[in-house]
C-alpha positions in Angstrom: 39.6 -27.0 -8.5 42.8 -25.0 -8.0 44.6 -24.9 -4.7 44.0 -21.1 -4.5 40.3 -21.6 -5.0 40.1 -24.2 -2.3 42.1 -21.9 0.0 39.7 -19.0 -0.7 36.6 -21.2 0.0 38.1 -22.4 3.3 39.0 -18.9 4.3 35.5 -17.7 3.3 33.9 -20.4 5.5 35.9 -19.1 8.5 34.9 -15.5 7.8 31.7 -13.7 8.3 30.0 -14.2 5.0 27.2 -11.7 4.3 24.6 -12.1 1.5 23.4 -8.7 0.3 20.2 -9.3 -1.8 20.0 -6.2 -4.0 18.0 -4.7 -6.8 18.1 -1.2 -8.4 16.2 0.5 -5.7 17.4 3.3 -3.4 17.0 1.1 -0.4 19.3 -1.5 -1.9 21.9 1.2 -2.5 21.5 2.4 1.1 22.0 -1.2 2.3 25.2 -1.5 0.3 26.4 1.9 1.7 25.6 0.7 5.2 27.7 -2.4 4.7 30.5 -0.2 3.3 30.4 2.1 6.4 30.0 -0.7 8.9 32.3 -3.4 7.5 34.6 -1.6 5.1 37.8 -2.0 7.0 37.1 -5.5 8.3 39.3 -8.0 6.4 37.3 -11.0 7.9 34.1 -10.1 6.1 33.1 -11.6 2.8 30.1 -10.2 0.9 28.1 -11.8 -1.9 26.0 -9.2 -3.8 23.0 -11.1 -5.2 20.4 -9.9 -7.6 17.6 -12.2 -8.8 15.7 -11.6 -12.0 12.5 -13.7 -12.0 11.9 -15.2 -15.3 8.6 -14.0 -16.7 6.1 -16.7 -17.6 5.9 -17.8 -21.3 2.6 -16.1 -21.8 3.8 -12.7 -20.5 5.2 -11.7 -23.9 3.5 -12.1 -27.3 6.7 -13.6 -28.8 9.6 -15.5 -27.4 12.0 -13.0 -29.0 10.4 -10.2 -26.9 10.9 -12.3 -23.8 14.6 -13.0 -24.6 15.2 -9.3 -25.5 13.6 -8.2 -22.2 15.7 -10.7 -20.2 18.9 -9.5 -22.0 18.2 -5.9 -21.3 17.3 -6.6 -17.7 20.5 -8.7 -17.2 22.7 -6.0 -18.8 21.1 -3.3 -16.6 21.5 -5.3 -13.4 25.1 -6.2 -14.2 25.8 -2.4 -14.3 24.0 -2.0 -11.0 26.0 -4.8 -9.3 29.2 -3.3 -10.7 28.3 0.0 -9.2 27.6 -1.6 -5.8 30.9 -3.4 -5.9 32.7 -0.2 -6.6 31.1 1.4 -3.5 32.4 -1.5 -1.4 35.8 -1.4 -3.0 36.0 2.3 -2.3 35.2 1.6 1.4 38.2 -0.6 1.8 37.0 -4.1 0.8 39.5 -6.2 -1.2 38.5 -7.8 -4.5 38.7 -11.3 -2.9 36.2 -10.2 -0.2 33.5 -9.5 -2.8 31.5 -11.6 -5.2 28.6 -10.7 -7.4 25.9 -13.1 -8.5 23.1 -12.5 -11.0 20.5 -15.2 -11.1 17.8 -15.4 -13.7 15.4 -18.1 -12.5 11.8 -19.1 -12.1 10.8 -18.6 -8.5 7.7 -18.7 -6.4 8.9 -15.6 -4.7 12.1 -13.5 -4.5 12.2 -14.1 -0.8 12.3 -17.9 -1.2 15.0 -17.5 -3.9 17.1 -15.4 -1.5 16.7 -17.8 1.3 17.7 -20.7 -1.0 20.9 -18.8 -1.9 21.6 -18.1 1.8 21.3 -21.7 2.7 23.5 -22.8 -0.3 26.2 -20.3 0.5 26.0 -20.7 4.3 25.9 -17.0 4.8 25.7 -15.8 8.5 23.8 -12.6 7.7 21.3 -11.7 5.0 21.1 -8.0 4.2 18.1 -6.5 2.3 16.8 -3.1 1.6 13.1 -2.5 2.5 11.1 -1.7 -0.6 8.7 0.6 1.2 5.5 -0.8 -0.3 2.2 0.1 1.2 0.3 -2.2 3.6 -2.3 -3.0 0.9 0.5 -3.9 -1.6 2.2 -6.1 1.1 -1.1 -7.9 1.7 -1.6 -8.6 -2.0 1.9 -9.2 -3.2 3.8 -10.1 0.0 7.0 -8.4 1.2 10.3 -9.8 0.4 12.0 -8.4 3.5 9.1 -9.7 5.7 9.4 -13.2 4.2 13.1 -13.3 4.8 12.8 -11.9 8.3 10.2 -14.5 9.3 11.6 -17.6 7.4 15.4 -17.3 7.6 17.1 -20.0 9.7 20.7 -20.2 10.9 21.5 -16.6 10.0 20.8 -13.0 11.1 18.8 -10.7 9.0 19.4 -7.0 8.5 16.7 -4.9 6.8 17.9 -1.5 5.8 15.5 1.3 5.1 
C-alpha cells in the first residue's frame, strides 16, 4: 500500500465518515442533495456513496445469459447514477479525495443488512438513506430498509431523508 493511500486512510479515520446508501430513487437523490447542502464546505467530511444490487436467485431467469445480461445492464445504470450523485457533491464543494463510490453486487438477506455490514466494515459514523415511501402493507410484507437500519445500526447515527 502506498504512503499516500495510508495517509488518506488515516485522515479518513479522523474525519467524519458518512455512508450514503443510495439507489436510483428520488429520495436517494434528495439525500445526496441534503448532504451537499449540509456538508459541502466541510473539508473534514468524507462520504462513501454505496449502492447495492442484490443478485437474483439462479431460478429467477430462464437462462444464465439472461441473468448475466440483466446484472450487466443494472450495473452500468447504477454506475451512471453514482457518477451523477458524485457530481452533485463535487459541485457543492467536496473534493475528489473526500468522495468514494462503491457498487456492490452481492447475495444478501436484505439490503438493510448489507448496508449495515458495509457501515461496520468502513467504520462510518453516520449512515444516510432515503426513505422509499412504501405503504404500510408493503412494509409489513417486504420490510423497510430504512426502518431496519434505524433499529439495528450500532456505533453510528442514522439519517433518513424523505
